[in-house]
KEBAFI-464400 format. One record per residue (C-alpha): y, z, x; residue in three letters. Coordinates in steps of 0.05 Angstrom, whole numbers, plus 5000, padded with zeros to 4 digits. Example, Ala and Ser with C-alpha at 12.3 -4.5 7.8 and 13.67 -1.06 7.14 Angstrom:
[site [4910 5156 5246] "ALA"]
[site [4979 5143 5273] "SER"]
# end
This chain:
[site [6152 2744 6248] "MET"]
[site [6146 2812 6255] "SER"]
[site [6097 2849 6260] "LYS"]
[site [6087 2902 6194] "ARG"]
[site [6076 2979 6208] "ARG"]
[site [6040 3022 6157] "SER"]
[site [6088 3069 6125] "PRO"]
[site [6040 3118 6155] "ASN"]
[site [6033 3106 6219] "ALA"]
[site [6090 3148 6265] "PRO"]
[site [6153 3115 6287] "ASP"]
[site [6139 3103 6357] "GLY"]
[site [6205 3078 6379] "GLU"]
[site [6231 3149 6340] "ALA"]
[site [6179 3188 6365] "ALA"]
[site [6201 3163 6440] "GLN"]
[site [6268 3170 6433] "ALA"]
[site [6257 3241 6402] "PHE"]
[site [6206 3266 6460] "GLY"]
[site [6260 3239 6509] "ASN"]
[site [6315 3276 6472] "ALA"]
[site [6265 3343 6472] "VAL"]
[site [6252 3326 6554] "GLY"]
[site [6322 3336 6569] "GLN"]
[site [6324 3395 6522] "ALA"]
[site [6268 3430 6557] "PHE"]
[site [6301 3412 6626] "LYS"]
[site [6367 3443 6607] "SER"]
[site [6322 3512 6603] "LEU"]
[site [6297 3506 6670] "SER"]
[site [6353 3553 6694] "GLY"]
[site [6312 3611 6665] "LEU"]
[site [6259 3598 6726] "ASN"]
[site [6207 3579 6682] "VAL"]
[site [6146 3537 6721] "PRO"]
[site [6143 3469 6719] "ALA"]
[site [6073 3465 6697] "GLN"]
[site [6091 3512 6631] "ALA"]
[site [6151 3473 6618] "LEU"]
[site [6115 3407 6618] "GLN"]
[site [6055 3441 6577] "ARG"]
[site [6105 3466 6526] "LEU"]
[site [6146 3406 6521] "GLN"]
[site [6080 3373 6510] "SER"]
[site [6054 3403 6460] "GLU"]
[site [6123 3412 6429] "TYR"]
[site [6130 3337 6418] "VAL"]
[site [6058 3340 6386] "THR"]
[site [6073 3385 6339] "GLN"]
[site [6140 3360 6323] "ALA"]
[site [6110 3289 6308] "ALA"]
[site [6053 3316 6269] "ALA"]
[site [6109 3357 6223] "ILE"]
[site [6160 3289 6216] "TRP"]
[site [6090 3245 6198] "ASN"]
[site [6069 3296 6143] "GLN"]
[site [6139 3301 6115] "SER"]
[site [6142 3221 6103] "LEU"]
[site [6127 3190 6036] "PRO"]
[site [6054 3173 6027] "GLY"]
[site [6032 3205 6089] "ALA"]
[site [5960 3207 6105] "ALA"]
[site [5957 3263 6143] "GLY"]
[site [5947 3311 6079] "GLY"]
[site [5994 3362 6065] "ALA"]
[site [6038 3403 6110] "ALA"]
[site [6003 3459 6134] "PRO"]
[site [6017 3528 6087] "ALA"]
[site [6078 3571 6101] "LEU"]
[site [6042 3630 6116] "THR"]
[site [6107 3664 6148] "ASP"]
[site [6125 3725 6090] "LYS"]
[site [6197 3698 6093] "ARG"]
[site [6172 3638 6064] "PHE"]
[site [6117 3654 6019] "ALA"]
[site [6157 3647 5950] "ALA"]
[site [6139 3581 5913] "ASP"]
[site [6204 3546 5919] "PRO"]
[site [6194 3542 5997] "TRP"]
[site [6133 3502 5985] "ALA"]
[site [6162 3457 5921] "THR"]
[site [6213 3431 5954] "HIS"]
[site [6204 3378 6002] "PRO"]
[site [6272 3392 6050] "ALA"]
[site [6260 3468 6044] "ALA"]
[site [6186 3466 6067] "ALA"]
[site [6209 3419 6122] "LEU"]
[site [6264 3460 6146] "SER"]
[site [6216 3520 6148] "ALA"]
[site [6164 3478 6191] "GLN"]
[site [6214 3463 6242] "TRP"]
[site [6244 3530 6241] "TYR"]
[site [6172 3557 6255] "LEU"]
[site [6156 3503 6306] "LEU"]
[site [6229 3523 6344] "ASN"]
[site [6215 3593 6343] "ALA"]
[site [6140 3594 6369] "ARG"]
[site [6165 3551 6427] "THR"]
[site [6219 3584 6447] "LEU"]
[site [6181 3654 6441] "MET"]
[site [6125 3617 6495] "GLN"]
[site [6181 3594 6531] "LEU"]
[site [6214 3668 6541] "ALA"]
[site [6144 3689 6556] "ASP"]
[site [6136 3637 6615] "SER"]
[site [6195 3657 6646] "VAL"]
[site [6189 3686 6718] "GLU"]
[site [6217 3754 6741] "GLY"]
[site [6209 3824 6745] "ASP"]
[site [6173 3855 6681] "ALA"]
[site [6241 3880 6655] "LYS"]
[site [6280 3827 6665] "THR"]
[site [6227 3784 6625] "ARG"]
[site [6224 3840 6570] "ALA"]
[site [6305 3832 6559] "ARG"]
[site [6294 3752 6556] "ILE"]
[site [6239 3762 6504] "ARG"]
[site [6280 3812 6466] "PHE"]
[site [6340 3774 6465] "ALA"]
[site [6308 3712 6440] "VAL"]
[site [6272 3747 6387] "GLN"]
[site [6333 3772 6363] "GLN"]
[site [6363 3700 6364] "TRP"]
[site [6302 3666 6332] "VAL"]
[site [6299 3722 6274] "ASP"]
[site [6371 3712 6260] "ALA"]
[site [6364 3634 6265] "ALA"]
[site [6316 3637 6201] "SER"]
[site [6337 3583 6143] "PRO"]
[site [6314 3646 6101] "ALA"]
[site [6380 3686 6121] "ASN"]
[site [6427 3631 6093] "TYR"]
[site [6443 3619 6019] "LEU"]
[site [6452 3539 6037] "ALA"]
[site [6379 3542 6065] "LEU"]
[site [6346 3585 6022] "ASN"]
[site [6312 3553 5960] "PRO"]
[site [6292 3621 5929] "GLU"]
[site [6360 3646 5933] "ALA"]
[site [6392 3585 5908] "LEU"]
[site [6341 3580 5846] "GLN"]
[site [6353 3650 5821] "LYS"]
[site [6427 3630 5828] "ALA"]
[site [6420 3570 5780] "ILE"]
[site [6373 3612 5738] "ASP"]
[site [6422 3670 5737] "THR"]
[site [6484 3622 5723] "ARG"]
[site [6515 3650 5793] "GLY"]
[site [6499 3722 5774] "GLN"]
[site [6448 3742 5831] "SER"]
[site [6509 3717 5881] "ILE"]
[site [6565 3761 5845] "ALA"]
[site [6518 3821 5843] "GLN"]
[site [6500 3807 5919] "GLY"]
[site [6577 3807 5941] "LEU"]
[site [6589 3871 5904] "GLN"]
[site [6526 3891 5942] "HIS"]
[site [6561 3870 5995] "LEU"]
[site [6628 3907 5991] "TRP"]
[site [6586 3977 5976] "GLN"]
[site [6556 3969 6044] "ASP"]
[site [6612 3954 6076] "VAL"]
[site [6651 4009 6035] "ALA"]
[site [6583 4060 6060] "LYS"]
[site [6590 4029 6127] "GLY"]
[site [6519 4012 6131] "HIS"]
[site [6467 3965 6095] "MET"]
[site [6427 3997 6041] "SER"]
[site [6358 3999 6057] "GLN"]
[site [6342 4034 5991] "THR"]
[site [6370 4057 5930] "ASP"]
[site [6400 4116 5959] "GLU"]
[site [6429 4147 5895] "SER"]
[site [6361 4158 5874] "VAL"]
[site [6355 4210 5928] "PHE"]
[site [6379 4277 5944] "GLU"]
[site [6357 4331 5999] "VAL"]
[site [6332 4388 5968] "GLY"]
[site [6321 4354 5891] "ARG"]
[site [6264 4302 5910] "ASN"]
[site [6259 4304 5982] "VAL"]
[site [6257 4368 6024] "ALA"]
[site [6236 4401 5964] "THR"]
[site [6179 4454 5996] "SER"]
[site [6205 4522 5970] "GLU"]
[site [6226 4562 6031] "GLY"]
[site [6289 4599 6058] "ALA"]
[site [6342 4599 6116] "VAL"]
[site [6327 4662 6158] "VAL"]
[site [6369 4645 6219] "PHE"]
[site [6426 4598 6244] "GLU"]
[site [6464 4582 6305] "ASN"]
[site [6518 4530 6324] "GLU"]
[site [6450 4479 6338] "LEU"]
[site [6397 4496 6283] "LEU"]
[site [6380 4535 6224] "GLN"]
[site [6311 4569 6221] "LEU"]
[site [6269 4551 6151] "ILE"]
[site [6211 4601 6135] "GLU"]
[site [6168 4575 6082] "TYR"]
[site [6132 4604 6024] "LYS"]
[site [6061 4616 6038] "PRO"]
[site [6019 4584 5982] "LEU"]
[site [5951 4624 5998] "THR"]
[site [5947 4699 5992] "ALA"]
[site [5922 4706 6065] "LYS"]
[site [5954 4676 6121] "VAL"]
[site [5932 4667 6193] "HIS"]
[site [5970 4716 6240] "GLU"]
[site [6006 4677 6285] "ARG"]
[site [6059 4633 6252] "PRO"]
[site [6066 4565 6259] "MET"]
[site [6132 4537 6287] "LEU"]
[site [6161 4464 6282] "PHE"]
[site [6207 4425 6325] "VAL"]
[site [6222 4358 6293] "PRO"]
[site [6270 4304 6331] "PRO"]
[site [6341 4323 6336] "CYS"]
[site [6356 4246 6327] "ILE"]
[site [6332 4250 6257] "ASN"]
[site [6332 4300 6200] "LYS"]
[site [6274 4351 6203] "TYR"]
[site [6252 4333 6127] "TYR"]
[site [6211 4270 6155] "ILE"]
[site [6160 4323 6154] "LEU"]
[site [6175 4345 6088] "ASP"]
[site [6189 4278 6039] "LEU"]
[site [6147 4289 5977] "GLN"]
[site [6095 4345 5964] "PRO"]
[site [6043 4291 5969] "GLU"]
[site [6059 4268 6035] "ASN"]
[site [6089 4330 6067] "SER"]
[site [6059 4355 6136] "VAL"]
[site [6099 4423 6125] "ILE"]
[site [6065 4430 6056] "ARG"]
[site [6000 4410 6085] "TYR"]
[site [6005 4465 6140] "THR"]
[site [6030 4517 6093] "VAL"]
[site [5969 4501 6043] "GLU"]
[site [5924 4506 6105] "GLN"]
[site [5935 4580 6109] "GLY"]
[site [5994 4574 6162] "HIS"]
[site [6060 4614 6157] "ARG"]
[site [6106 4559 6170] "VAL"]
[site [6180 4557 6210] "PHE"]
[site [6213 4496 6216] "VAL"]
[site [6278 4483 6263] "VAL"]
[site [6327 4440 6231] "SER"]
[site [6377 4413 6267] "TRP"]
[site [6454 4413 6260] "ARG"]
[site [6485 4347 6250] "ASN"]
[site [6540 4350 6310] "PRO"]
[site [6605 4339 6296] "ASP"]
[site [6670 4337 6347] "GLU"]
[site [6668 4407 6360] "SER"]
[site [6596 4400 6390] "LEU"]
[site [6607 4349 6436] "ALA"]
[site [6601 4384 6500] "GLY"]
[site [6538 4410 6483] "LYS"]
[site [6481 4400 6540] "THR"]
[site [6415 4381 6544] "TRP"]
[site [6403 4462 6571] "ASP"]
[site [6438 4480 6505] "ASP"]
[site [6392 4441 6457] "TYR"]
[site [6332 4477 6498] "ILE"]
[site [6363 4552 6499] "ASP"]
[site [6392 4551 6428] "LEU"]
[site [6334 4509 6401] "GLY"]
[site [6258 4525 6411] "PRO"]
[site [6268 4574 6465] "ILE"]
[site [6313 4619 6408] "ARG"]
[site [6272 4598 6348] "ALA"]
[site [6211 4626 6392] "ILE"]
[site [6246 4689 6395] "ASP"]
[site [6265 4696 6325] "VAL"]
[site [6199 4667 6295] "VAL"]
[site [6163 4728 6336] "ARG"]
[site [6209 4775 6320] "GLU"]
[site [6196 4762 6247] "ILE"]
[site [6129 4761 6249] "THR"]
[site [6115 4820 6303] "GLY"]
[site [6066 4761 6334] "ALA"]
[site [6061 4767 6411] "ARG"]
[site [6040 4683 6415] "GLN"]
[site [6057 4635 6356] "ILE"]
[site [6030 4556 6348] "ASN"]
[site [6076 4509 6360] "THR"]
[site [6093 4427 6347] "LEU"]
[site [6137 4379 6369] "GLY"]
[site [6144 4314 6340] "PHE"]
[site [6175 4250 6380] "CYS"]
[site [6238 4272 6415] "VAL"]
[site [6221 4342 6384] "GLY"]
[site [6151 4347 6431] "GLY"]
[site [6191 4334 6495] "THR"]
[site [6249 4387 6478] "ILE"]
[site [6191 4434 6457] "LEU"]
[site [6148 4419 6518] "ALA"]
[site [6217 4425 6563] "THR"]
[site [6228 4497 6534] "ALA"]
[site [6155 4521 6544] "LEU"]
[site [6161 4497 6619] "ALA"]
[site [6219 4540 6619] "VAL"]
[site [6188 4604 6590] "LEU"]
[site [6131 4589 6643] "ALA"]
[site [6173 4593 6695] "ALA"]
[site [6200 4663 6675] "ARG"]
[site [6128 4684 6670] "GLY"]
[site [6129 4678 6598] "GLU"]
[site [6075 4643 6551] "HIS"]
[site [6092 4650 6477] "PRO"]
[site [6060 4586 6448] "ALA"]
[site [5978 4603 6429] "ALA"]
[site [5976 4520 6422] "SER"]
[site [6022 4459 6423] "MET"]
[site [6019 4398 6382] "THR"]
[site [6051 4344 6409] "LEU"]
[site [6065 4287 6354] "LEU"]
[site [6083 4217 6382] "THR"]
[site [6114 4250 6442] "THR"]
[site [6133 4228 6510] "LEU"]
[site [6131 4272 6575] "LEU"]
[site [6113 4215 6616] "ASP"]
[site [6167 4160 6612] "PHE"]
[site [6131 4102 6650] "THR"]
[site [6117 4063 6592] "ASP"]
[site [6174 4067 6537] "THR"]
[site [6154 4002 6501] "GLY"]
[site [6220 3958 6471] "ILE"]
[site [6269 4015 6483] "LEU"]
[site [6255 4003 6561] "ASP"]
[site [6306 3938 6554] "VAL"]
[site [6366 3983 6537] "PHE"]
[site [6359 4033 6606] "VAL"]
[site [6378 4016 6665] "ASP"]
[site [6433 4045 6716] "GLU"]
[site [6487 3998 6702] "ALA"]
[site [6477 4023 6620] "SER"]
[site [6464 4102 6638] "VAL"]
[site [6530 4101 6682] "GLN"]
[site [6568 4070 6626] "LEU"]
[site [6542 4115 6578] "ARG"]
[site [6556 4180 6628] "GLU"]
[site [6629 4151 6634] "ALA"]
[site [6647 4147 6563] "THR"]
[site [6605 4202 6532] "LEU"]
[site [6581 4245 6589] "GLY"]
[site [6604 4318 6616] "GLU"]
[site [6654 4294 6658] "HIS"]
[site [6682 4231 6616] "ALA"]
[site [6759 4213 6633] "PRO"]
[site [6771 4234 6561] "LYS"]
[site [6720 4288 6554] "GLY"]
[site [6654 4292 6520] "PRO"]
[site [6642 4246 6464] "GLY"]
[site [6586 4237 6403] "LEU"]
[site [6529 4184 6404] "LEU"]
[site [6542 4164 6329] "ARG"]
[site [6486 4163 6282] "GLY"]
[site [6506 4092 6256] "LYS"]
[site [6491 4067 6336] "GLU"]
[site [6428 4104 6339] "LEU"]
[site [6407 4075 6268] "ALA"]
[site [6435 4003 6286] "THR"]
[site [6392 4002 6349] "THR"]
[site [6328 4029 6317] "PHE"]
[site [6334 3979 6260] "SER"]
[site [6337 3912 6309] "PHE"]
[site [6278 3934 6338] "LEU"]
[site [6245 3908 6275] "ARG"]
[site [6297 3859 6256] "PRO"]
[site [6257 3819 6205] "ASN"]
[site [6232 3877 6168] "ASP"]
[site [6298 3928 6169] "LEU"]
[site [6351 3880 6173] "VAL"]
[site [6343 3803 6152] "TRP"]
[site [6293 3825 6098] "ASN"]
[site [6364 3866 6068] "TYR"]
[site [6413 3812 6080] "VAL"]
[site [6369 3762 6043] "VAL"]
[site [6347 3813 5980] "GLY"]
[site [6408 3852 5979] "ASN"]
[site [6466 3801 5987] "TYR"]
[site [6432 3725 5980] "LEU"]
[site [6389 3743 5914] "LYS"]
[site [6427 3802 5892] "GLY"]
[site [6373 3852 5888] "GLU"]
[site [6384 3923 5886] "ALA"]
[site [6333 3951 5939] "PRO"]
[site [6278 3993 5909] "PRO"]
[site [6273 4062 5919] "PRO"]
[site [6240 4090 5978] "PHE"]
[site [6233 4164 6013] "ASP"]
[site [6227 4138 6070] "LEU"]
[site [6279 4089 6080] "LEU"]
[site [6328 4137 6050] "TYR"]
[site [6304 4190 6112] "TRP"]
[site [6312 4128 6155] "ASN"]
[site [6386 4120 6141] "GLY"]
[site [6410 4193 6141] "ASP"]
[site [6434 4189 6211] "SER"]
[site [6451 4241 6262] "THR"]
[site [6497 4245 6312] "ASN"]
[site [6481 4275 6381] "LEU"]
[site [6531 4307 6431] "PRO"]
[site [6540 4258 6499] "GLY"]
[site [6522 4304 6550] "PRO"]
[site [6452 4321 6527] "MET"]
[site [6440 4245 6510] "TYR"]
[site [6459 4225 6577] "CYS"]
[site [6418 4280 6607] "TRP"]
[site [6357 4263 6573] "TYR"]
[site [6372 4178 6578] "LEU"]
[site [6380 4184 6657] "ARG"]
[site [6328 4239 6675] "HIS"]
[site [6273 4216 6631] "THR"]
[site [6283 4143 6614] "TYR"]
[site [6313 4114 6669] "LEU"]
[site [6293 4163 6730] "GLN"]
[site [6223 4192 6697] "ASN"]
[site [6233 4262 6727] "GLU"]
[site [6206 4306 6672] "LEU"]
[site [6136 4297 6694] "LYS"]
[site [6148 4314 6766] "GLU"]
[site [6139 4386 6781] "PRO"]
[site [6198 4423 6812] "GLY"]
[site [6242 4361 6807] "ARG"]
[site [6288 4379 6746] "LEU"]
[site [6323 4445 6740] "THR"]
[site [6330 4467 6665] "VAL"]
[site [6362 4529 6640] "CYS"]
[site [6367 4553 6707] "GLY"]
[site [6293 4544 6724] "GLU"]
[site [6247 4492 6761] "LYS"]
[site [6208 4455 6709] "LEU"]
[site [6135 4448 6723] "ASP"]
[site [6098 4425 6649] "LEU"]
[site [6032 4437 6681] "GLY"]
[site [6056 4508 6683] "ALA"]
[site [6044 4510 6606] "ILE"]
[site [5979 4551 6594] "GLN"]
[site [5975 4534 6514] "ALA"]
[site [5923 4482 6490] "PRO"]
[site [5947 4422 6468] "ALA"]
[site [5941 4374 6411] "PHE"]
[site [5965 4303 6431] "ILE"]
[site [5971 4249 6374] "TYR"]
[site [5997 4178 6382] "ALA"]
[site [5994 4125 6335] "SER"]
[site [5962 4058 6359] "ARG"]
[site [6015 4013 6330] "GLU"]
[site [6070 4053 6360] "ASP"]
[site [6133 4009 6387] "HIS"]
[site [6171 4068 6405] "ILE"]
[site [6120 4118 6430] "VAL"]
[site [6071 4068 6457] "PRO"]
[site [6005 4102 6447] "TRP"]
[site [5984 4093 6523] "PRO"]
[site [6046 4129 6542] "ALA"]
[site [6028 4189 6493] "ALA"]
[site [5953 4188 6529] "TYR"]
[site [5991 4198 6593] "ALA"]
[site [6007 4271 6574] "SER"]
[site [5937 4291 6578] "THR"]
[site [5942 4281 6658] "ARG"]
[site [6005 4325 6658] "ILE"]
[site [5983 4383 6616] "LEU"]
[site [5938 4434 6650] "SER"]
[site [5904 4470 6593] "GLY"]
[site [5852 4448 6550] "PRO"]
[site [5875 4378 6512] "ARG"]
[site [5844 4343 6450] "THR"]
[site [5876 4272 6441] "PHE"]
[site [5873 4232 6376] "VAL"]
[site [5893 4164 6363] "LEU"]
[site [5914 4145 6292] "GLY"]
[site [5930 4076 6268] "ALA"]
[site [6003 4045 6242] "SER"]
[site [6063 4063 6274] "GLY"]
[site [6113 4115 6298] "HIS"]
[site [6127 4140 6224] "ILE"]
[site [6068 4124 6177] "ALA"]
[site [6012 4134 6228] "GLY"]
[site [6039 4206 6228] "VAL"]
[site [6057 4211 6155] "ILE"]
[site [5980 4198 6129] "ASN"]
[site [5959 4246 6085] "PRO"]
[site [5892 4269 6072] "GLU"]
[site [5899 4263 5995] "SER"]
[site [5912 4187 6009] "LYS"]
[site [5843 4165 6050] "ASN"]
[site [5886 4110 6078] "LYS"]
[site [5879 4083 6148] "ARG"]
[site [5836 4113 6202] "SER"]
[site [5836 4141 6269] "HIS"]
[site [5800 4147 6334] "TRP"]
[site [5769 4209 6372] "VAL"]
[site [5735 4219 6436] "ASN"]
[site [5732 4287 6467] "ALA"]
[site [5723 4257 6541] "LYS"]
[site [5798 4244 6574] "LEU"]
[site [5785 4192 6625] "PRO"]
[site [5844 4182 6667] "ALA"]
[site [5848 4111 6638] "ASP"]
[site [5867 4100 6564] "HIS"]
[site [5831 4038 6559] "GLU"]
[site [5772 4070 6584] "GLN"]
[site [5787 4133 6522] "TRP"]
[site [5785 4079 6475] "PHE"]
[site [5727 4042 6499] "ALA"]
[site [5688 4112 6481] "GLY"]
[site [5722 4134 6419] "ALA"]
[site [5689 4136 6347] "THR"]
[site [5731 4108 6292] "GLU"]
[site [5738 4153 6240] "VAL"]
[site [5763 4128 6162] "PRO"]
[site [5821 4165 6132] "GLY"]
[site [5881 4214 6161] "SER"]
[site [5868 4255 6225] "TRP"]
[site [5906 4312 6191] "TRP"]
[site [5842 4348 6177] "PRO"]
[site [5819 4335 6253] "VAL"]
[site [5883 4376 6264] "TRP"]
[site [5883 4426 6223] "SER"]
[site [5811 4441 6244] "LYS"]
[site [5832 4445 6318] "TRP"]
[site [5898 4488 6303] "LEU"]
[site [5861 4545 6254] "ALA"]
[site [5822 4566 6321] "THR"]
[site [5891 4585 6350] "PHE"]
[site [5912 4617 6286] "GLY"]
[site [5883 4682 6290] "GLY"]
[site [5858 4735 6236] "ARG"]
[site [5873 4730 6165] "GLN"]
[site [5924 4774 6136] "VAL"]
[site [5956 4786 6075] "ALA"]
[site [6011 4737 6062] "ALA"]
[site [6083 4762 6059] "PRO"]
[site [6127 4778 5998] "ARG"]
[site [6188 4755 6033] "SER"]
[site [6228 4718 6078] "TYR"]
[site [6249 4745 6141] "GLY"]
[site [6255 4804 6167] "SER"]
[site [6309 4867 6173] "THR"]
[site [6341 4845 6225] "ARG"]
[site [6338 4767 6200] "HIS"]
[site [6362 4762 6134] "ARG"]
[site [6359 4701 6085] "VAL"]
[site [6419 4667 6096] "ILE"]
[site [6410 4608 6039] "GLU"]
[site [6354 4581 5999] "PRO"]
[site [6313 4517 6041] "ALA"]
[site [6335 4465 6053] "PRO"]
[site [6400 4500 6087] "GLY"]
[site [6467 4468 6101] "ARG"]
[site [6454 4437 6159] "TYR"]
[site [6405 4379 6138] "VAL"]
[site [6456 4363 6078] "ARG"]
[site [6511 4341 6138] "GLN"]
[site [6527 4268 6140] "LYS"]
[site [6534 4227 6212] "ALA"]
# end
């Protein structure tokens, strides 16, 4: 007589067979050079957790309900109410965790391990059952409820995005540059083949005698600093009584494909500094650079310092790299072979001539740094559910991509990300001058964001060891963009301050004080000390030599990649 097994007990033969299959699967991964002890531990943990998921899925299981699906991809009710969907999500999450643990256990140099982890993360995120109509109960339920209209709408969204050449992350029809983004009042007072210089209308009766020049990143449009009046860094600075000028980079076309890093430094901030000084009559000005714009600004001021010129009364660097030792996730894309490939196809001496790095390629790369948030989330919403993405000014800006000239991009890639030479005094020659960032005499305000995956905050903190003048470092919450665009009026997030600057960033943080709210007031107070005396605000833009060309935001920012 056979022994009757409780329906709640695990099937021993099935569990053993399953365990043997898993063991073979793990053995097949041994080529990744995972230590045997780690492999055995992961295998054991996997079998235990898999058996628990299987037992909990059996009818009348005594183990109680399966663990709640806390992952936001599976948060909707249909994932919990459909047993098969819940089971597929649980299996997926177990497999995803195990694969990532396996990737973390691989032995090898740091770059190899980072690349393996990045590749596995891409595969894991793409394999989510939420990304496929047949496996997504929420999308299927919506298709039933709408009698197929959601699928038809999703196909229409897909076709529209194919026609546009990119996936929609927001309702782009809602926004227009100059109408409801980039609306601060001003005028273009100078332009050359690489930039337009915008002067903004004062909002106070008196202004500081030293004007302010912003140098935004050339890989994006400048209006990240002027999205809406309530979150505009530009407007905030004008409201604090500063006479503000902003560089608006041109979106390069084929006619500018040969431009170099030297061109960007000479025709960019160096020329802009000269024009701002000529218009205002100021001997020195205050300066700010954001992201790559900060790297460009510091390079320009180092070139001028080598010539014995010190036009900056202060320098603000927002999420900027000067030391490229730690470049975060972007490091997985950079090695000698990849840089040589870029130089051979886009560089100054490419066989077919210099080319352009297309803005769409840059945008796609940055999106896949956060694939769940910036790729698969929209695949599910736009195409599987047929939902139009809501209007969001920051994502509209994020999709307004910018090209880069090949020679400029290749120089930047090799000498900063690959060879990290910018920080070394005398190592590089730019615009005919040996660079030494330590020769910049301007006091520096250095801001970093704690969760920045593009400019890790320890890397931004490293600038305090390169610059030689008085330095102030402030750490904000959140990421590369949201940390910077954190207006005082919203009273959101927090920031950390510490007047001491020890060599180690962890020591700085250990001694720092967390302060609720935006870091903007700290910067504003610091900047005011370098503004000089108060003078009457100008009644007109530009000067006799530099007359108004057109109203802000100008033509260059409207050029599409």
